[in-house]
C-alpha positions as CSV (number, residue, x, y, z in Angstrom):
1,M,-1.2,-17.0,5.2
2,T,-2.2,-16.0,1.6
3,S,-0.4,-15.6,-1.6
4,I,0.9,-12.0,-2.1
5,R,2.2,-10.8,-5.4
6,H,4.1,-7.7,-6.1
7,D,2.9,-5.8,-9.0
8,A,5.8,-3.6,-9.4
9,A,4.6,-2.0,-12.7
10,H,1.0,-1.0,-10.7
11,H,3.0,-0.2,-7.5
12,R,0.7,-2.7,-5.5
13,F,1.1,-5.7,-3.5
14,T,-2.1,-7.9,-4.4
15,T,-3.7,-11.2,-3.2
16,E,-7.0,-12.8,-4.3
17,V,-9.2,-14.7,-1.4
18,D,-12.3,-16.4,-2.3
19,G,-12.7,-14.6,-5.7
20,H,-12.1,-11.1,-4.2
21,A,-9.1,-8.8,-4.9
22,A,-7.2,-6.9,-2.2
23,Y,-4.1,-5.0,-2.3
24,V,-1.7,-2.3,-0.9
25,E,-0.9,0.6,-3.2
26,Y,2.3,2.8,-2.7
27,V,3.9,5.7,-4.7
28,P,7.4,4.7,-5.3
29,G,10.4,7.4,-4.5
30,T,14.1,7.1,-4.9
31,S,14.7,6.6,-1.2
32,A,11.3,5.7,0.1
33,I,7.9,4.5,-0.6
34,A,4.7,6.0,0.4
35,I,1.9,3.6,1.1
36,T,-1.3,5.4,0.1
37,H,-4.2,2.8,0.3
38,T,-5.0,-0.4,1.8
39,I,-8.2,-2.3,0.3
40,V,-9.9,-5.1,1.3
41,P,-13.3,-6.0,0.4
42,P,-15.9,-6.2,3.0
43,A,-16.4,-9.8,1.8
44,I,-13.3,-10.9,3.1
45,G,-12.5,-8.5,5.7
46,G,-11.5,-9.3,9.1
47,R,-9.0,-12.1,8.3
48,G,-5.6,-10.4,8.7
49,I,-5.4,-9.8,4.9
50,A,-4.6,-6.2,5.2
51,G,-2.0,-7.0,7.7
52,E,-0.2,-9.3,5.7
53,L,-0.2,-7.2,2.7
54,V,1.1,-4.1,4.6
55,R,3.7,-6.7,6.1
56,A,4.5,-7.6,2.3
57,A,5.2,-4.0,1.3
58,L,7.1,-3.2,4.5
59,L,9.4,-6.3,3.8
60,H,9.9,-5.3,0.3
61,A,10.8,-2.0,1.3
62,R,13.4,-3.5,3.9
63,N,14.9,-5.5,1.3
64,E,15.4,-2.7,-1.2
65,G,16.8,-0.3,1.3
66,L,13.9,2.0,1.2
67,R,12.1,4.0,4.0
68,V,8.3,3.7,4.5
69,D,5.8,6.7,4.7
70,P,2.6,5.3,5.7
71,Q,-0.1,7.8,4.3
72,C,-2.9,5.4,4.5
73,S,-4.3,5.3,8.2
74,Y,-4.4,1.7,8.0
75,A,-0.9,1.0,7.3
76,D,0.5,4.0,9.7
77,A,-1.7,2.2,12.6
78,W,-0.3,-1.3,11.7
79,M,3.3,-0.1,11.9
80,R,2.4,1.5,15.2
81,K,1.3,-2.0,16.6
82,H,4.6,-3.5,15.0
83,P,7.5,-1.6,16.2
84,E,10.1,-4.0,14.7
85,F,9.4,-2.1,11.5
86,D,9.9,1.6,13.3
87,A,13.2,1.8,11.6
88,L,11.7,2.0,8.3
89,R,9.6,4.9,9.0
90,A,10.4,7.9,6.6
């Protein structure tokens, strides 16, 4: 598991692996967040980093009582594979 940081000022969950930054970006709302981008550079791809970032964003939303609109195709597909997060879907 990588170390993931919530950068609330920039609406991102970020991590750095082998000198490469990866992140999930979201748009905050009053009752939901919209996940808009999941970015993992090819040099560190295929290690499950994107999934860890999406999970961190979803756990944050759950803890804050927010719903999630997965506008990013990766986040949407990840949520479909993890039905334990279905109740968060906006």
